C-alpha positions in Angstrom: 0.0 0.0 0.0 1.3 3.4 -0.9 1.3 6.1 1.8 0.4 9.3 0.0 0.9 11.4 3.1 4.7 11.2 2.6 4.4 12.3 -1.0 2.5 15.6 -1.5 2.5 15.2 -5.3 1.0 11.7 -5.1 -1.6 13.0 -2.7 -2.4 15.9 -5.0 -2.7 13.4 -8.0 -5.1 11.2 -6.0 -7.3 14.1 -5.1 -7.4 15.3 -8.7 -8.4 11.9 -10.0 -11.0 11.4 -7.3 -12.5 14.8 -8.3 -12.6 13.7 -12.0 -14.3 10.4 -10.9 -16.9 12.1 -8.8 -17.6 14.9 -11.3 -17.9 12.8 -14.5 -19.2 9.5 -13.2 -22.9 10.4 -13.8 -22.2 11.8 -17.3 -20.2 8.7 -18.2 -22.8 6.3 -16.9 -25.5 8.2 -18.9 -23.5 8.0 -22.2 -22.7 4.3 -21.7 -26.3 3.5 -20.9 -27.6 5.4 -24.0 -25.3 3.2 -26.0 -25.9 -0.2 -24.4 -29.3 0.1 -22.6 -27.9 -2.1 -19.8 -27.0 -0.6 -16.4 -24.6 -3.4 -15.4 -22.7 -3.3 -18.7 -22.6 0.5 -18.5 -21.0 0.4 -15.1 -18.4 -2.0 -16.4 -17.6 0.2 -19.4 -17.3 3.3 -17.2 -14.8 1.5 -15.0 -12.9 0.4 -18.1 -12.9 4.0 -19.3 -11.5 5.2 -16.0 -8.7 2.7 -16.3 -7.9 4.0 -19.7 -8.1 7.6 -18.4 -5.7 6.8 -15.6 -3.1 6.1 -18.3 -3.7 9.6 -19.7 -3.5 11.2 -16.2 -0.9 13.8 -17.2 -2.9 14.8 -20.3 -6.1 15.2 -18.2 -4.3 17.6 -15.9 -3.0 19.7 -18.7 -6.3 20.1 -20.5 -8.7 23.0 -19.8 -12.2 22.1 -18.6 -13.9 22.0 -22.0 -11.2 19.9 -23.6 -11.2 17.6 -20.6 -14.9 17.0 -20.8 -14.7 16.3 -24.5 -11.8 13.9 -24.0 -13.6 12.0 -21.2 -16.9 11.8 -23.1 -15.2 10.7 -26.3 -13.4 8.0 -24.3 -16.6 6.5 -22.8 -18.5 6.8 -26.1 -15.8 5.0 -28.0 -15.5 2.2 -25.4 -19.3 1.8 -25.5 -19.5 1.8 -29.2 -16.6 -0.8 -29.4 -18.5 -3.0 -26.9 -21.7 -2.8 -29.0 -19.7 -3.6 -32.2 -18.0 -6.6 -30.6 -21.4 -7.8 -29.1 -23.1 -7.5 -32.5 -20.3 -9.4 -34.3 -20.5 -12.1 -31.6 -24.3 -12.4 -31.9 -24.0 -12.5 -35.7 -21.5 -15.4 -35.5 -23.9 -17.2 -33.2 -26.8 -16.6 -35.7 -24.6 -17.8 -38.6 -24.1 -21.2 -36.8 -27.7 -22.0 -37.6 -28.5 -22.8 -41.2 -31.9 -21.7 -42.4 -32.2 -24.9 -44.4 -32.5 -26.8 -41.0 -35.6 -24.8 -40.2 -37.1 -25.6 -43.6 -36.6 -29.3 -43.0 -38.7 -29.3 -39.9 -42.2 -30.6 -40.8 -45.2 -28.4 -40.2 -47.1 -30.3 -37.6 -50.3 -28.3 -38.3 -50.6 -30.1 -41.6 -50.7 -33.6 -39.9 -54.3 -34.8 -39.4 -55.2 -37.1 -36.7 
């Protein structure tokens, strides 16, 4: 465990990132939900976005507020769209496993008379 009290810069960085998290979490959740329509997935994607944003910590500190908001919203939007794209491809592959000719070979039971 890192003791931030012995490192003023580290403490300052932690405070900055916590402010970013608290300030933008609702907006990021909203954007992710509007893309996925699933609260659980949205939360996962927001956390993925914060991990990605942590890698760009220095950049986030340098940006003015408008550019920071744009960067954060673009990050969560891209992550959400990528998720949807991967999910749609995965679902399409599952659908492609079933050949429509199989469905055509199933007899229509309503035509059978008793």
